[in-house]
N, C-alpha and C positions, 0 to 999 in steps of 0.2 A: 679727162680722167674722171671716173666715177666709181663708187663702191658697188660691186655686184653682189657679193656674199659677205656676211659679217657673222662672226661667232662670238657669243658671250656665254659665260657659264659661272655658276656659283659653286665653290669659292674661286675657281680658276679654270682657265682653258689650258689643257695639257699640250703645250707646243711641241713636245718631244714625239708625239705620235700623230700629229695632224697629217692628213692626206689631202693633197690638192692636185687634181689632174684636169687640165683643159684640153679638149679634143674635138674632133669633128669640125675642124677649122674655126674653133671658138664658139660653136653653137651649144656645146655641152660642157658642164663643169661637174666633176665628181668631187665630193666634199666629205671629209671625215668629221665625225662629231660624236660626243658622248652624251648628247642631250636626252637620250632615253635611259641613261645609266650604263650603257655599254658602247664601246667604240664601233660605230657602223658607218656605212656609206650612204650619201644622199645625192640625188641627181638634180642639178639646177639648170635652168635655161641660161645659156651663156650670153644671150642678148638682153633679156629683161631682168635677170637675176632672180626670177621667181622659182620657188621649189616645185619641181615636177613630181617627185616621189622619193620615198625612202627605198633604197635598193636592197639593203640587208637589215635583218632584225633578229632579236633573240638574245638569250643570256649567254653570249659568247662575244669574242672580239675580232674584228678585222685587223690584220697586221700589215698587209701591203697589197698594192695592186700589181699584178704580174703581167697582164695583157688585156687590151680592149679590142674586140672585133667590132669595128665601127659599122661595117656593112650588115652583119648579122645582129648587131645590138646585143652582144654577149660580153660579159665581164668575167675575167679569170682573176681570182684573188687568193691570198693566203690568209688563214684565220686559225684561231686556237680556242679551245674550250667548248666546242660544239658537240664533240663525240663523247657520249656518256661512258663513264667507267675508265677514262683515260686521264693521264696527266694533262691538266688544262692548259699547260704551256706548249704542248706539242703542236707544231704547225702542220696543217693540212691544206690542200689546194682544192678550190671549189670553182664551179661555173654557175652563173646566174644571169638571167636577162636583165638589161638595164631598167626594165619596168618592175623588177623585183620578183619576177616569176621564174619557176623552173629551177630552183636551187638544186645543185647536184654535187656530191662529193666525188672527186676524181682520184684521190690518193687514199685508199681505205686502210693501208697498213698502219698499225699503232706505233708510229715513229715520228721523228722530226724530218720534214720533207723540205729539200732545197731544190728549186726548179730553174730551168732555163728554156724559154720558149724559142721555137724556130722563128725565122723572120716573118713567115706568113701567119704564124700562130696556130697552124694545123697540128703541130706536134710539140711535145716538150720532153726534155730529159729530166728525170726525177731521181735524185740521189737521196735515199732515206736511211736513217740509222737512229739508234738511241745510245745512251752511255753504255748500255749492256747489250747492244746489237751492232755488229760490224756493218759498214756501209755497203749498200746495194744500189747500183745505178741501172735504171731501166728507161726505155723509150716508150712514151705513152701517146695515144691519140687524144687530142684536146677535147673533142666533142663528147667522149664518154669515159675517158680515163683508162681505157683498156690498154694492157701492156702489149706492145708490138714485139719487143724483144728485150731480153736482159743484156745489158752492155758489159757490166763488170760486177764482181762480187769480191769483197775484201777477203783475203786468206790470212788468218792470224795464227796458223798452226805453229809457226816458229816462235811467235810471241808467247803463246800458251805454254810451249815447251820450256820456257824459262822459269815457269812457276807463276807468272803474272796472272792475276785474276781480275775479272770485271769489277769496276766500281758498282755499288749497289744503290740505285734510286729507291727512295722510300717516301712515305707520307705519314704525317702525324698531325695531331690537333693543335690549333692555336690556343691561346689563353682563354678564349671564350668557350672552349670545349666543343665547338661545332665546326669551325672553319678548318678545312684541310690545308696544310702547308706541305711543301715539297722540298726534298733535299737529296743529298747524295753522300755516300760513305766510301772512302778509299781505305784499303788495308794493305799492309806491306806484303811484298812477294813471299817472304818467309813466314807468313802469318801462322800463329799457333794459338788456337782457341783456348788452350789451357793457361796461357799467359795473361797478364794484366797490362793493358796499354794506356798510357796517357792520351788525352784527346786534344787535338789542335783544330780549331775552327778558323776557316778563312771567311772574312766578312766584308761585304760591300752592300750597303742598303740604299744607295742612291735611288730615289723613287722614280727616276726617269726610265728605268727598265727593270728586268730581273736578271739573276746572275748565276743560278745553278745550271751547269751544262746539261744540254738535252741531246746533243749529237755525239757520235762515237769519235773518240780520239785514243790512240794507243797509249799516249803519254801526255799528261797535263802537268807541266813543269812544276807548278807550285804545290798542289795538293798531293800528287803521286810521290814527288820527291820527299816531302815531309813525312808521308806515311812510311817510306822506305827506311827512315831513320829510327823507326820503332814507335810510331804513333798511329792512332786511328784519326784520319783526317775527315772533317765534316764540313759541309756547306748547306745552308738553308736559306730559302727566300721567305722572310717573315711578312707580317701584315705591313701594308704600305708600299710594297713594291708594285711594279707596273704590269700591264697586259692581262689584267683580270677586270673586274667591274670597277666603275668609277668610285663606288663606295669603298672598295678594298684599297684603292690607291690613295683616296682622300684621307685615309688614316694618317698619312704623313703630313697633312697640312698643319702648319704651326707646330709640328711635332717631330722634327727630324732628330731630336735628342732621344726619342724613344727607341728608334732603330729596330723595332721588333725584338729587342733583346730579351724581354720576358718570354716571348714565343720561342726564341732560340734555346733559352735555358730549359724551358719545359720540354721541347722536342728532344734535346740531348738527354735529359733525364729519362724520357720515354724510351729512347733508343738504348740507353745503358741498362734499363730494366729488361729490355729484349735481348741484349747481348752483354752478359756479365763480364766479358773481357774488357769492356770499356770502363776505365777507372774514372768515376765521376769526381774523385777527390783531387785529380790532377788535370786541370783544364787550362789550355792556352788559347789565345786568339790573336790573329794578325790581319792587317788590312792596309791598303794603300789609297791615298787621296781621301775621298769620302769614307773609304774603308779604314783609313788611318784614324780619322775622327771616330768612327764606330768602335775600333779596337780600344782606343783610349777611353772612350765613353764607357765601354763594357767594364773595364777594370776599375774605373772611378766609381761607377754607380752600382756595380754588382760584385764587390770584393768577396762576398761570401761564396761566389761560384767561380769566377775567373781568377787564376793565380798568376798568370804571365801574359803580357801583351807586347807585341811588336807592332809599332805604328810608324808608317813611312808616308811622308808628304801629306800629312793630315791637315785638313781645313778646320782647325780646332775651335775657331770662333766665327760663326756665320756672319757677324758684323764686318768681317774683314774679307769675306770671299766674294767672288764675282757675282754681280747682281743677276746676270742672265740665268744662272742656275738657282741660286739661293732664293730669290724673290718669287720664283714659281711656287714654292711650297711654304716659305716662311713669311711671305708678304713684304710689301715695301715699307710698311711702318715698323720701325725698330722699337718693339715693346719689351716687356719683361720676359716674354718667351725667348727672345734672343739672348738675354742675359742668363736666364736659367739653363738654357741649352748650350751654353759655352763650356767647353772643357776647362777653359782658363778659370772660370769662376768656381769650378768644382775641384780644382787641383788639390785642395786640402784633404780630399777624401782618399787619396792614394794609399793603398796598403800593400799591394802585390808588387811584382817585378815589372817595370815598364822600360822599354827600349824605344827611344824616339830617333827617327832618321829623317833627313831632308836633303835634297839637292840644293847646292849653293845657288844655282842659276834657274831654279824652278820658276817658270813664267806662267804657270797655271794656278798653283797654290803657293803664294809667296812664302819664302822661308821664315819671314817674321811671324807667321802664324804659329810655327813650332817654337820660335824663340820667345814669343809672348807666354806660351805655356811653360816653357823652361823657367822664365822669370817668376811665374806664379808658384811653381813647384819649389824653387829655391826659397821664395818668401814663406812657404809653408813648411820649410825644413824637411823636405821629402827627398829620399834617395831615388835616383833613376839613372838610366844610361842614355847617352846622346852621341849620335854620329852625324856630322855635317859633311857631305860628300862634295868636294870641289869639282867645278866644271861639269856638273850633272844637272839635267833638266828634270821635268816632272816624273818621267817614267822610271828613273833610277836604274837603267839597264847596266847592272854591274855584278859580275860573279862575286866580288868581294861583299857587296850588300847581301846577296843571297846566302853566302856562307855565314855571315854574321847572324842572320836571322835563324838559320838552322842551329848554329851553335848556342844561341840564346835559349831555345826550347830544349835542346839536349841537356844543357847545363842545369837549367832550373826546373824542368819537369821530369827528366829521367835521372838526374843526379850524377851524370857522368861528365868528365872533362873531355871535350872534343879534342881531336888531334890538332896540335898547334900548326897554324899556317897551311892547313889543307887547301889545295888549289883545285877549284872546279874547272874541268876541261873535258874535251871529247876524247874518248878512247880511239886509238888508231886501229882500223880494221886489220885483222891478221890475214 
């Protein structure tokens, strides 16, 4: 046994997007790296471990390898950020020679592309969509991307007839005034632009990926449902999230406590100036897991903006969380940055309404993470709400939990008492 390829980077190697493909009976190794500042592919000799050549390059990122034609020495891969004037998270499919020559875009539509190659690799099915574009499935020829035939096109006439409207993707500037950030807005089906709507943000800043939806879904349970209650629902990917440049992602290093919250506040202010029906004086935020940490962090550190927070299964102190995730960005040395970025050490700052939830049997983020925060809040003489759910693991899949989240925002942002004991269920088709 010997080492063929080794990757080192400062300040860290992002293990969440590493690509490793051994092919051609072990004679070739395809290797992903951010060594030039962007995630690209490199071809190594599988016998000697010597670098043959860089296969892809430029200010964009490779997301996955879809197919390798060993005989023709052609690589088919997914990437984002290469096409100018488009959302840099949208995935497109490309072909390039393993020698790095002849790069060709195979899916030109400005949308999110999901593909499935035929066994021979000669064809692939491409299903493309955006949050504001219903899905289209086509059969393409792999060599040039030409469409052979359209397979299916989503028909949403009955959905639109209900009054449903598309969520709106948008972009706005980060705190530096230069970097574009991308988000999405949901409005209620009975939306009235003359009314004033409180804002509820869904947050998850875990820097191992990004989280604003890019493909079409008729219904997204969390954000669409909250919008239907009389809110404008918002989601934003701030500085420090993944699948852009290494510099963009490295913003999170030793800095998970930032969470891009200043960016989010600025973006929501910008959107509220654009849409006066968004009430910037009534803002809520919620999240789960790392998002539970983020939501609590938001109301602790920015009480001048966030009024209400619902936090479920939050990893409130990174000194207690699993090393495989935390040490990627916070480092293995527990210094003052761990202490300062703990919600527990900032519990005394609470001013708004905070609702904490956790599953009793959570084997991902231990319930003691929330209980430690509870102890600190009690020690600081702060009022808050707490729900420990018996026999529930990390995901908290419970209609009761969802209803309690809805009720909390309705009660504290709209000022209406929700119907007691409302039971979430599926309507029976007539």
